[in-house]
Every structure is written in structure tokens, then in C-alpha cells.
C-alpha positions in Angstrom: -109.8 29.6 22.8 -111.1 32.2 25.2 -111.3 35.9 24.3 -111.0 38.5 27.1 -112.0 42.1 26.5 -110.5 45.1 28.3 -113.3 45.0 30.8 -112.7 41.3 31.4 -108.9 42.0 32.0 -109.7 44.8 34.5 -112.2 42.6 36.4 -109.9 39.7 36.6 -106.7 41.6 37.7 -107.3 43.5 40.9 -104.3 45.5 41.7 -103.3 43.8 45.0 -103.8 40.4 43.5 -101.8 41.3 40.4 -98.9 42.6 42.6 -98.8 39.1 44.2 -98.9 37.4 40.8 -95.9 39.4 39.7 -94.1 38.7 43.0 -94.6 35.0 42.3 -93.6 35.4 38.6 -90.3 37.1 39.5 -89.5 34.4 42.0 -89.9 31.6 39.5 -88.2 30.6 36.3 -89.4 32.4 33.1 -87.5 32.6 29.8 -87.6 36.1 28.5 -85.7 36.9 25.3 -84.9 40.6 24.6 -87.9 42.2 23.0 -87.9 43.3 19.4 -88.1 47.1 18.6 -89.2 48.3 15.2 -89.7 51.9 14.2 -92.7 51.5 11.9 -93.3 55.2 11.2 -92.1 58.6 12.4 -94.4 58.4 15.4 -94.9 54.7 16.0 -92.8 51.9 17.5 -93.7 48.2 17.4 -92.6 46.0 20.3 -92.8 42.2 20.2 -92.5 40.6 23.6 -92.4 36.8 24.1 -92.0 34.9 27.3 -92.5 31.3 28.4 -92.5 28.8 31.2 -92.8 25.0 31.1 -96.6 25.4 31.0 -97.3 28.7 29.3 -96.1 30.6 26.2 -97.1 34.2 25.6 -96.6 36.9 23.0 -97.5 40.5 23.3 -97.6 42.9 20.3 -97.5 46.5 21.3 -97.4 49.8 19.5 -96.4 53.1 21.0 -97.7 56.0 18.9 -97.0 59.5 20.1 -99.5 60.9 17.6 -102.4 59.1 19.2 -103.4 61.3 22.2 -104.7 64.2 19.9 -106.8 61.6 18.2 -108.4 60.6 21.4 -106.5 57.3 21.4 -104.1 55.9 24.0 -100.3 56.0 23.2 -100.0 52.3 24.0 -102.2 49.8 22.1 -101.5 46.1 22.6 -102.9 42.6 22.2 -101.8 39.4 24.0 -101.8 35.7 22.8 -101.5 33.0 25.5 -100.5 29.5 24.3 -100.5 26.2 26.1 -96.9 25.3 25.9 -97.6 21.6 26.3 -99.6 21.4 23.1 -98.9 24.7 21.2 -102.6 25.4 21.1 -103.8 28.9 21.7 -105.5 29.2 25.1 -106.6 32.8 25.1 -106.4 36.1 23.4 -106.9 39.3 25.4 -106.8 43.0 25.3 -103.2 43.9 25.8 -103.7 47.6 26.4 -105.5 47.1 29.7 -103.1 44.3 30.5 -100.1 46.5 29.9 -101.4 49.4 32.0 -102.2 47.3 35.0 -99.1 45.1 34.9 -96.8 48.2 34.4 -98.3 49.9 37.4 -98.3 46.8 39.5 -94.6 46.1 38.7 -93.8 49.5 40.0 -95.9 48.9 43.0 -94.1 45.6 43.6 -90.8 47.5 43.5 -92.2 50.2 45.9 -93.1 47.4 48.3 -89.4 46.9 48.8 -88.0 50.3 48.1 -90.5 52.9 49.4 -90.7 53.7 53.1 -93.3 51.7 54.9 -95.1 54.9 56.0 -95.1 56.5 52.5 -98.4 58.3 52.3 -98.1 60.9 49.5 -97.7 60.1 45.8 -96.8 62.5 43.1 -97.7 61.5 39.5 -95.8 63.3 36.8 -97.9 62.6 33.8 -101.7 62.2 33.5 -102.1 59.8 30.6 -103.8 56.5 30.4 -101.2 54.8 32.8 -101.7 57.4 35.6 -104.9 56.1 37.2 -103.4 52.6 37.3 -100.4 53.9 39.2 -102.6 55.8 41.7 -104.5 52.6 42.5 -101.6 50.2 42.4 -99.4 52.2 44.7 -102.3 52.5 47.1 -102.4 48.7 47.2 -99.0 48.5 48.8 -98.6 51.7 50.8 -101.0 53.8 52.9 -101.4 56.5 50.2 -103.6 59.3 51.6 -102.6 62.1 49.2 -102.0 62.2 45.5 -100.8 65.2 43.5 -100.7 65.3 39.7 -98.5 67.4 37.4 -98.9 67.3 33.7 -97.7 69.4 30.7 -101.4 69.9 29.7 -103.0 71.0 32.9 -106.5 70.1 31.9 -105.6 66.4 31.8 -104.3 66.7 35.4 -107.5 68.4 36.5 -109.6 65.7 34.9 -107.6 62.9 36.5 -107.7 64.5 39.9 -111.5 64.8 39.6 -111.8 61.2 38.6 -109.7 60.0 41.6 -111.5 62.4 43.9 -114.8 60.7 43.0 -113.2 57.5 44.4 -112.7 59.2 47.7 -109.0 60.0 47.1 -107.4 63.3 48.2 -106.2 64.2 44.7 -105.3 67.6 43.3 -103.2 69.3 40.6 -99.6 70.2 41.5 -98.7 73.3 39.5 -95.4 74.0 41.4 -93.5 70.8 40.4 -90.3 71.5 42.5 -92.4 72.1 45.6 -94.5 69.0 45.0 -91.4 66.9 44.6 -90.2 68.2 47.9 -93.3 67.0 49.6 -93.8 63.6 48.0 -92.9 60.2 49.5 -93.2 58.5 46.1 -92.7 60.1 42.7 -93.9 58.2 39.6 -92.8 59.6 36.3 -95.1 58.3 33.5 -94.4 60.7 30.7 -93.5 60.2 27.1 -89.8 60.2 28.2 -88.7 62.7 25.5 -87.9 65.5 28.0 -86.4 65.9 31.4 -89.2 66.5 33.9 -87.6 65.6 37.2 -84.4 67.2 38.6 -82.2 65.8 41.4 -82.1 69.1 43.2 -85.8 68.8 43.9 -85.6 65.5 45.8 -85.7 65.2 49.6 -84.1 62.4 51.6 -86.2 59.3 51.9 -88.0 59.7 48.6 -88.7 56.8 46.3 -88.5 57.6 42.6 -90.3 55.4 40.0 -89.4 55.9 36.4 -91.6 54.5 33.7 -91.9 56.7 30.6 -88.5 56.3 28.9 -88.5 52.9 27.1 -85.5 53.4 24.8 -81.8 54.3 25.6 -82.2 57.7 23.9 -85.1 58.7 26.1 -85.1 60.0 29.7 -87.3 61.7 32.3 -84.6 62.8 34.7 -81.4 64.7 34.8 -78.3 62.9 35.8 -78.4 64.3 39.3 -81.5 62.2 40.1 -79.6 59.0 39.2 -76.4 60.1 41.0 -78.2 60.8 44.3 -80.2 57.5 44.3 -79.6 53.9 44.9 -81.0 52.3 41.8 -82.9 49.1 41.0 -84.3 47.9 37.7 -87.0 45.4 36.6 -84.6 43.1 34.6 -80.9 43.5 34.5 -80.4 42.5 30.9 -83.1 44.7 29.5 -82.0 47.7 31.6 -78.4 47.4 30.4 -79.7 48.1 26.8 -82.8 50.2 27.4 -82.7 52.2 30.7 -82.2 55.6 29.2 -82.2 57.5 32.4 -79.4 55.4 33.8 -77.5 55.0 30.5 -77.5 58.7 29.7 -76.4 59.6 33.3 -73.5 57.1 32.8 -72.6 58.6 29.4 -72.4 62.0 31.2 -70.0 60.5 33.8 -72.5 60.8 36.6 -73.3 57.1 37.1 -71.8 53.7 36.6 -74.2 50.9 35.6 -72.2 48.6 37.9 -73.8 50.5 40.7 -77.3 49.1 39.9 -78.3 47.5 43.2 -80.5 44.7 41.8 -83.6 43.8 39.9 -87.1 42.6 40.8 -86.0 39.0 41.0 -83.3 39.9 43.5 -85.8 41.8 45.6 -88.5 39.1 45.7 -86.2 36.2 46.3 -84.4 37.9 49.2 -81.1 38.3 47.3 -81.3 42.1 47.9 -82.5 43.9 51.0 -84.1 46.8 49.2 -84.4 50.0 51.2 -82.0 50.1 54.1 -82.4 53.6 55.6 -85.2 56.0 56.1 -83.3 58.8 54.5 -82.2 56.8 51.5 -83.3 58.0 48.0 -84.3 54.9 46.1 -85.0 54.6 42.4 -86.8 52.0 40.3 -86.3 52.1 36.5 -89.0 50.2 34.7 -88.3 49.2 31.1 -91.1 46.7 30.9 -90.6 42.9 31.0 -92.5 40.2 29.1 -92.5 38.2 32.3 -95.0 40.7 33.7 -97.3 40.3 30.8 -97.2 36.5 31.0 -97.9 36.5 34.7 -100.9 38.8 34.2 -102.2 36.9 31.2 -102.1 33.6 33.1 -104.0 35.3 36.0 -106.7 36.4 33.6 -107.0 33.0 31.9 -107.2 31.1 35.2 -109.5 33.4 37.0 -111.7 33.7 33.9 -112.1 29.9 33.6 
């Protein structure tokens, strides 16, 4: 059985290549049961995420701990076990935290490849945690991103991230005026804890693509209902979103949205069953809940490239 560290996972999953691996994964047949949620403490949630194909079986264990950032630890910590489904023998175990960060960003980038305008050149990151640099690089793999602005509740973290990205030659800076930054962005990625509304529909301009990642439970949201009401919405997986897409579900509970209006999911987009963006002035929205298919596709990529 092979063991892959976080550095190995990063080396073996370049963003553009991982976007293509996810595109292939969503076009194929993967069995993905609903994930298990367990609240293991006041601050920590355990997720168990299995998925399998005829050839591969994978299981991710993931904890989300809101108390971790003050400790200098990431909110998300995970591990991944890849099994040969022909024999049941373990094939590899790998760092699931790096895997999760990269596949989450690349799933959103895959959605943006169908939903963002082709000329989208400015990205606004709302949230500057461990996922944020992955989103900056993944979005740049599918769109000609020339400017990145960052807004975060703790400004110092936004400053640090902007400096890191600037060292890579990216035009990155802090956005202190969030409504103004939203009005200038082609793509807005919300990657917060999902416990408070950070994006309001009144701030969006026509043609914007909105990417929602932080809310992973039905009682969580990053947007007010106006964002959802103004947008044409897609999700990663229909079945998961119908139970967990808090931004959409809460907007529906407030009478501002109907879940029947969801335009499609990633499988619909990559197989051509859904056209994605249709107009330059259309506000599009992708709600990511996280799909075990994404982990499996990324883990198989690591295993095969690391052979």
C-alpha cells in the first residue's frame, strides 16, 4: 500500500489536470451514497464520505472544527483510503486535507468553466482561510484571471494571503469595501465558515458568477435570499444539495426560491445535458456541498500519477 503525504498530493494534482480529472469523473458512473454527518463536539463535525466505481473504492474521513484556527490548525482535517475494488485490498492512503482543498477548488473551477463568462478576469475571494489560495489558483486555471481581491473578517489574514499571491506574480490586494468589490468582480467565491451572511444580492452586478462553498449544512448560509433569487443556480450533486444546500434551502423557506428551479448539477454540465451560461448579463450561481465523487477522482489521480 502506498502512502502519500500532503506534499505528494499537491505535486501530483496540478489544478488544470485535476479539473480535467473531475470533468471525466462527473461524466462517468460513480456510486455516491449520502455522506454521514456526526456532531462529535460543540465545535467539531465528522463527515464520512464513501464512493466507488467498478475499479476503485474510496473512503474519506473528515473533521470540521471551528475551534482550530486559533490553535494554528486548519478547520478541515481529513484522510483518504483508496481500495482496489476488484480485490478489496488497500491501494493507498493519503493526506485528505490537501486532497480536499484542491478538489473543492477544482470542482468550483469546473463549474466556473461552464458558468462564468469566458472573459472573466477578476476574482473576489470572501474568506482567506486554508481553501482560499487553492481557489485563486484553480480559477486561474480555467479563466484569464488578472486581478484578485480578498475580503476577510480578520483583515490580517487577507493581507497575508494577498502578499503570498503577489509573490507568485498575481495582482492581489485586500478589499476593505465589500459591496464595492462585489460590484467590480466577475467571479465571487465565498469560502467562509458559513455561519453568517456575507454576500447580499443587492451588491451583484449583471454577468457575475457566484461560487458558494462555506455552508455545508442546511442550517448554514453565506448569502441572503436575494442572491439566490436573482441567480440561475446549479449544484454539484442534486441529491446532496436537496438535503444540504443551506443557501438555497433557506431562501426557499423564506419564499424567495423554489428548489425545482435548480438548473442542473455538474454531471448535467459536463455531459452536455445543460448549456450552462446562456447570456452575458446572466447572474449564475454554483452551490458546492462537496461530493465524494470528487475525492475519489482526485485520489485515483494521485495513485496513478504516483506509481
